[in-house]
FIMARDREN-286309 format. One record per atom (N, C-alpha, C): residue number from 0; atom name; x negated, y, z negated. Coordinates in steps of 0.05 Angstrom, whole numbers. Layout:
<setis>
 seq atom      X      Y      Z
 NUM   CA      X      Y      Z
...
</setis>
This chain:
<setis>
 seq atom      X      Y      Z
   0    N   -321     23    -77
   0   CA   -294     33    -74
   0    C   -277     18    -96
   1    N   -270     32   -117
   1   CA   -255     20   -138
   1    C   -225     27   -135
   2    N   -209      8   -142
   2   CA   -180     12   -140
   2    C   -170     26   -165
   3    N   -148     40   -162
   3   CA   -136     54   -185
   3    C   -119     34   -200
   4    N   -124     30   -227
   4   CA   -108     11   -242
   4    C    -78     17   -242
   5    N    -71     43   -241
   5   CA    -42     50   -240
   5    C    -29     41   -214
   6    N    -44     42   -192
   6   CA    -34     33   -167
   6    C    -29      3   -167
   7    N    -47    -12   -180
   7   CA    -43    -41   -183
   7    C    -18    -47   -200
   8    N    -15    -32   -221
   8   CA      8    -36   -239
   8    C     34    -31   -225
   9    N     35    -10   -207
   9   CA     59     -4   -193
   9    C     68    -27   -175
  10    N     48    -43   -165
  10   CA     55    -65   -147
  10    C     65    -89   -161
  11    N     62    -90   -188
  11   CA     71   -113   -203
  11    C    101   -112   -210
  12    N    112   -135   -214
  12   CA    140   -137   -221
  12    C    145   -127   -249
  13    N    166   -112   -254
  13   CA    172   -102   -281
  13    C    178   -124   -301
  14    N    187   -147   -292
  14   CA    194   -169   -310
  14    C    169   -183   -321
  15    N    145   -176   -310
  15   CA    121   -190   -318
  15    C    113   -183   -347
  16    N    104   -202   -362
  16   CA     95   -198   -389
  16    C     72   -178   -389
  17    N     71   -160   -409
  17   CA     50   -139   -410
  17    C     22   -150   -410
  18    N     17   -171   -426
  18   CA    -10   -183   -427
  18    C    -17   -195   -400
  19    N      2   -208   -387
  19   CA     -2   -220   -361
  19    C     -9   -198   -340
  20    N      6   -177   -342
  20   CA      2   -154   -323
  20    C    -26   -143   -327
  21    N    -35   -140   -351
  21   CA    -62   -129   -356
  21    C    -83   -147   -346
  22    N    -79   -174   -348
  22   CA    -99   -193   -337
  22    C    -99   -191   -307
  23    N    -76   -187   -294
  23   CA    -76   -184   -265
  23    C    -89   -159   -257
  24    N    -85   -137   -271
  24   CA    -98   -111   -265
  24    C   -129   -115   -268
  25    N   -138   -129   -289
  25   CA   -166   -133   -293
  25    C   -178   -149   -269
  26    N   -164   -170   -261
  26   CA   -174   -186   -238
  26    C   -174   -168   -213
  27    N   -154   -152   -209
  27   CA   -153   -134   -186
  27    C   -176   -115   -186
  28    N   -183   -104   -209
  28   CA   -206    -86   -211
  28    C   -232   -100   -204
  29    N   -235   -125   -214
  29   CA   -259   -140   -208
  29    C   -261   -146   -179
  30    N   -239   -154   -166
  30   CA   -240   -160   -138
  30    C   -246   -135   -121
  31    N   -234   -113   -130
  31   CA   -240    -87   -116
  31    C   -269    -79   -118
  32    N   -281    -83   -141
  32   CA   -309    -76   -145
  32    C   -327    -94   -129
  33    N   -319   -120   -126
  33   CA   -337   -139   -112
  33    C   -332   -139    -82
  34    N   -313   -124    -72
  34   CA   -307   -124    -43
  34    C   -330   -112    -27
  35    N   -341   -127     -8
  35   CA   -363   -117      8
  35    C   -353    -96     29
  36    N   -370    -77     34
  36   CA   -364    -57     55
  36    C   -378    -65     81
  37    N   -365    -59    104
  37   CA   -378    -64    129
  37    C   -404    -48    132
  38    N   -421    -56    150
  38   CA   -446    -43    156
  38    C   -440    -14    165
  39    N   -456      5    155
  39   CA   -451     33    163
  39    C   -452     38    193
  40    N   -469     23    208
  40   CA   -470     26    237
  40    C   -443     17    249
  41    N   -431     -4    239
  41   CA   -405    -14    249
  41    C   -384      7    243
  42    N   -384     18    219
  42   CA   -363     37    211
  42    C   -366     62    229
  43    N   -391     71    234
  43   CA   -395     95    250
  43    C   -385     91    279
  44    N   -392     67    290
  44   CA   -383     61    318
  44    C   -353     59    319
  45    N   -341     47    299
  45   CA   -311     45    299
  45    C   -299     72    297
  46    N   -310     90    280
  46   CA   -299    117    277
  46    C   -301    132    304
  47    N   -324    129    318
  47   CA   -326    143    344
  47    C   -307    132    364
  48    N   -302    106    365
  48   CA   -283     95    384
  48    C   -255    104    378
  49    N   -248    104    352
  49   CA   -221    113    345
  49    C   -217    142    350
  50    N   -237    158    345
  50   CA   -235    187    350
  50    C   -233    192    380
  51    N   -247    177    396
  51   CA   -246    179    425
  51    C   -218    172    436
  52    N   -206    151    424
  52   CA   -180    143    433
  52    C   -159    164    425
  53    N   -162    176    402
  53   CA   -143    197    394
  53    C   -147    222    411
  54    N   -172    229    418
  54   CA   -176    252    435
  54    C   -164    249    463
  55    N   -166    225    474
  55   CA   -155    221    500
  55    C   -124    218    499
  56    N   -113    214    476
  56   CA    -84    212    473
  56    C    -73    185    479
  57    N    -90    165    483
  57   CA    -80    139    491
  57    C    -95    118    475
  58    N    -81    100    463
  58   CA    -94     77    450
  58    C    -86     51    464
  59    N    -70     53    485
  59   CA    -62     29    501
  59    C    -84     23    522
  60    N    -84     -2    531
  60   CA   -103    -10    552
  60    C    -97      7    577
  61    N   -118     10    593
  61   CA   -116     28    616
  61    C    -96     17    637
  62    N    -96    -10    640
  62   CA    -79    -22    661
  62    C    -57    -38    647
  63    N    -42    -25    631
  63   CA    -21    -40    616
  63    C      1    -51    634
  64    N      8    -36    656
  64   CA     28    -46    674
  64    C     19    -70    689
  65    N     -6    -71    697
  65   CA    -17    -94    712
  65    C    -18   -118    693
  66    N    -25   -114    668
  66   CA    -25   -135    649
  66    C      3   -147    644
  67    N     22   -129    640
  67   CA     50   -138    636
  67    C     61   -152    660
  68    N     54   -143    684
  68   CA     64   -156    708
  68    C     51   -183    712
  69    N     26   -186    705
  69   CA     13   -212    707
  69    C     25   -232    687
  70    N     31   -224    663
  70   CA     44   -242    644
  70    C     72   -250    653
  71    N     87   -231    664
  71   CA    114   -236    674
  71    C    112   -256    698
  72    N     93   -252    716
  72   CA     90   -270    739
  72    C     83   -298    729
  73    N     65   -300    710
  73   CA     57   -326    699
  73    C     81   -340    686
  74    N     97   -325    672
  74   CA    121   -336    659
  74    C    141   -347    680
  75    N    145   -331    701
  75   CA    163   -340    722
  75    C    153   -365    736
  76    N    127   -366    741
  76   CA    115   -390    753
  76    C    119   -414    736
  77    N    115   -412    710
  77   CA    119   -434    692
  77    C    149   -443    691
  78    N    167   -423    691
  78   CA    195   -430    692
  78    C    203   -445    718
  79    N    191   -436    740
  79   CA    196   -450    766
  79    C    186   -478    765
  80    N    162   -483    754
  80   CA    151   -510    752
  80    C    169   -527    734
  81    N    178   -516    712
  81   CA    196   -531    694
  81    C    223   -537    708
  82    N    233   -518    723
  82   CA    258   -522    737
  82    C    256   -544    758
  83    N    234   -545    773
  83   CA    229   -566    792
  83    C    227   -593    779
  84    N    214   -593    755
  84   CA    211   -618    740
  84    C    238   -628    731
  85    N    255   -610    721
  85   CA    282   -618    712
  85    C    299   -628    735
  86    N    294   -617    759
  86   CA    309   -626    783
  86    C    302   -653    792
  87    N    279   -664    782
  87   CA    271   -692    789
  87    C    248   -694    808
  88    N    236   -672    815
  88   CA    212   -673    832
  88    C    191   -655    820
  89    N    169   -653    833
  89   CA    148   -636    823
  89    C    126   -651    808
  90    N    107   -637    797
  90   CA     84   -651    785
  90    C     90   -666    759
  91    N    111   -659    745
  91   CA    117   -672    719
  91    C    141   -690    720
  92    N    151   -695    744
  92   CA    175   -712    746
  92    C    168   -741    739
  93    N    187   -754    726
  93   CA    182   -782    718
  93    C    192   -802    739
</setis>
């Protein structure tokens, strides 16, 4: 998968010296050519999972409300423990 040199040039600052810009484009092309691709089995499995998520119309976790409620409950519990500690009693009182 080779990058387009014009695309690399568009990302560069216009104040850059022309010779410097060409060196950066050359390095970008070398990096793009040397970039390893994931295993075809991994790519195929990822494609199937993403296609399945799109077909079902949902990319969110199945129990997102339960997850959000558990995080909120844990946060409230931690705030209560901190409040008890500030009041001068509890597990962290000095």
